[in-house]
C-alpha positions in Angstrom: -25.5 23.2 10.0 -27.0 19.7 9.5 -27.8 17.7 12.6 -25.6 14.8 11.4 -22.6 17.1 11.6 -23.3 18.5 15.1 -21.1 16.0 16.9 -18.8 14.8 14.2 -15.1 14.5 14.9 -12.2 12.3 13.6 -8.7 11.3 14.7 -6.2 10.5 12.0 -3.3 8.4 13.2 0.0 7.4 11.7 0.1 4.0 9.9 2.8 2.9 12.4 0.8 4.0 15.4 -1.5 1.1 16.0 -1.5 -2.7 15.9 -4.2 -5.1 14.8 -5.2 -7.7 17.3 -4.0 -11.1 16.1 -6.6 -13.6 15.3 -4.1 -16.4 14.8 -3.5 -19.2 17.3 -0.1 -20.2 15.9 3.4 -19.1 17.0 4.4 -17.5 13.7 5.0 -13.8 13.8 3.5 -11.7 11.1 6.1 -10.6 8.5 4.7 -7.2 7.8 4.3 -5.6 11.2 4.3 -1.9 10.8 3.7 -0.8 14.4 6.3 1.3 16.1 4.0 2.8 18.6 4.1 6.2 16.8 2.0 8.8 18.5 1.6 11.2 15.6 -2.0 12.2 15.1 -4.4 14.9 14.0 -7.8 15.5 15.7 -10.5 17.5 13.9 -14.1 18.4 14.6 -16.9 19.9 12.6 -18.1 23.3 14.0 -20.7 25.8 12.9 -19.8 29.0 11.0 -22.8 31.4 11.2 -20.9 34.7 10.5 -22.9 35.6 7.4 -26.2 34.2 8.7 -25.8 31.3 6.3 -25.9 27.8 7.7 -22.3 26.7 7.0 -19.8 24.6 8.8 -16.0 24.3 8.9 -13.5 21.7 10.0 -11.4 22.9 13.0 -8.2 21.1 14.1 -8.6 20.5 17.8 -5.3 18.8 18.6 -2.2 17.4 16.9 1.1 15.7 17.5 3.4 15.6 14.5 6.4 14.0 16.0 7.0 10.6 14.5 9.3 8.0 16.2 10.3 6.5 12.8 11.8 7.6 9.5 9.4 9.6 7.4 10.5 10.0 3.8 9.0 9.9 0.3 10.7 6.6 -0.5 9.3 4.9 2.7 5.8 6.2 1.8 6.1 5.0 -1.8 7.2 1.6 -0.7 4.0 0.7 1.2 1.8 -1.8 -0.7 -1.2 0.4 -0.5 0.7 3.2 -2.4 2.1 0.8 -5.1 -1.4 -0.4 -6.2 -2.0 0.1 -9.9 -5.5 1.3 -10.7 -5.0 2.9 -14.1 -7.3 1.0 -16.6 -4.9 1.7 -19.5 -1.9 0.2 -17.6 -4.0 -2.8 -16.5 -5.2 -3.4 -20.1 -1.6 -3.1 -21.4 -0.4 -5.7 -18.8 -3.4 -8.0 -19.5 -2.7 -7.9 -23.2 1.0 -8.7 -22.8 0.2 -11.5 -20.3 -2.5 -13.0 -22.7 0.2 -13.0 -25.4 2.4 -15.2 -23.1 4.8 -12.7 -21.6 6.2 -13.4 -18.2 5.9 -10.8 -15.4 9.6 -10.0 -15.4 9.4 -9.2 -19.2 6.3 -7.1 -18.6 8.2 -5.1 -16.0 10.8 -4.2 -18.6 8.2 -2.9 -21.0 6.3 -0.9 -18.4 7.4 2.8 -18.4 9.8 3.4 -15.5 8.7 6.9 -14.8 5.0 5.9 -14.5 3.6 6.1 -11.0 3.4 4.1 -8.8 6.6 2.1 -8.4 5.8 -1.5 -8.8 7.9 -4.4 -7.6 8.2 -7.8 -9.4 6.1 -9.4 -6.6 3.4 -6.7 -7.3 3.6 -7.6 -11.0 3.1 -11.3 -10.3 0.1 -10.5 -8.2 -1.4 -8.2 -10.8 -0.9 -10.9 -13.6 -2.6 -13.5 -11.4 -5.6 -11.3 -10.7 -6.0 -10.3 -14.4 -5.7 -14.0 -15.4 -8.4 -15.0 -12.9 -10.6 -12.2 -14.1 -10.2 -13.2 -17.8 -10.7 -16.9 -17.2 -13.5 -16.5 -14.6 -13.6 -18.4 -11.3 -14.3 -21.7 -13.0 -12.0 -24.7 -12.7 -10.2 -26.1 -15.7 -12.7 -29.0 -15.9 -15.7 -26.5 -15.9 -14.1 -24.4 -18.6 -13.5 -27.5 -20.7 -17.0 -28.7 -20.2 -18.4 -25.3 -21.3 -16.2 -25.4 -24.5 -17.4 -28.9 -25.3 -21.0 -28.0 -24.8 -20.7 -25.0 -27.1 -19.0 -27.3 -29.7 -21.7 -29.9 -29.5 -24.5 -27.3 -29.8 -23.4 -26.5 -33.3 -25.1 -28.7 -35.8 -22.9 -31.5 -37.1 -20.4 -31.5 -34.3 -19.9 -34.4 -31.9 -17.6 -35.0 -29.0 -16.7 -38.0 -26.9 -15.1 -37.7 -23.5 -13.0 -40.5 -22.1 -12.3 -40.4 -18.4 -9.4 -42.3 -17.0 -9.9 -43.1 -13.3 -6.6 -44.2 -11.9 
């Protein structure tokens, strides 16, 4: 067994079992607070397995508590934002193409296959469209993009451009 695995152990805890220390100084409470103080966890450690004389290792469960203090269901699991994230490049390309053609997020939701995993909310679709739009346009401002287009136009022989700036 490798030396880096000699003292390796891990504790997996329920999503609802811990809270993040607030870094805010305001009085607003966070909207998405998942903590219920759930004690469900699984503890595992790496141990050696030298039965056949071969240097192997195995993962041994050293402790567990599977009693949750909240509802555990497939619909609750599927509703978490981390499980609704779309990472399929084909779906992202499809959404980007529809958005580039001028479709609104609500209309894109209607054309997206219903049975396709994961379940996506309208808010998720708005966020996806915004990210794809930023990726397509780049992080430049409107003025920077306009300046780039004008420079490319002026670099072609015979083209000229004049820019009038109105400072009000």
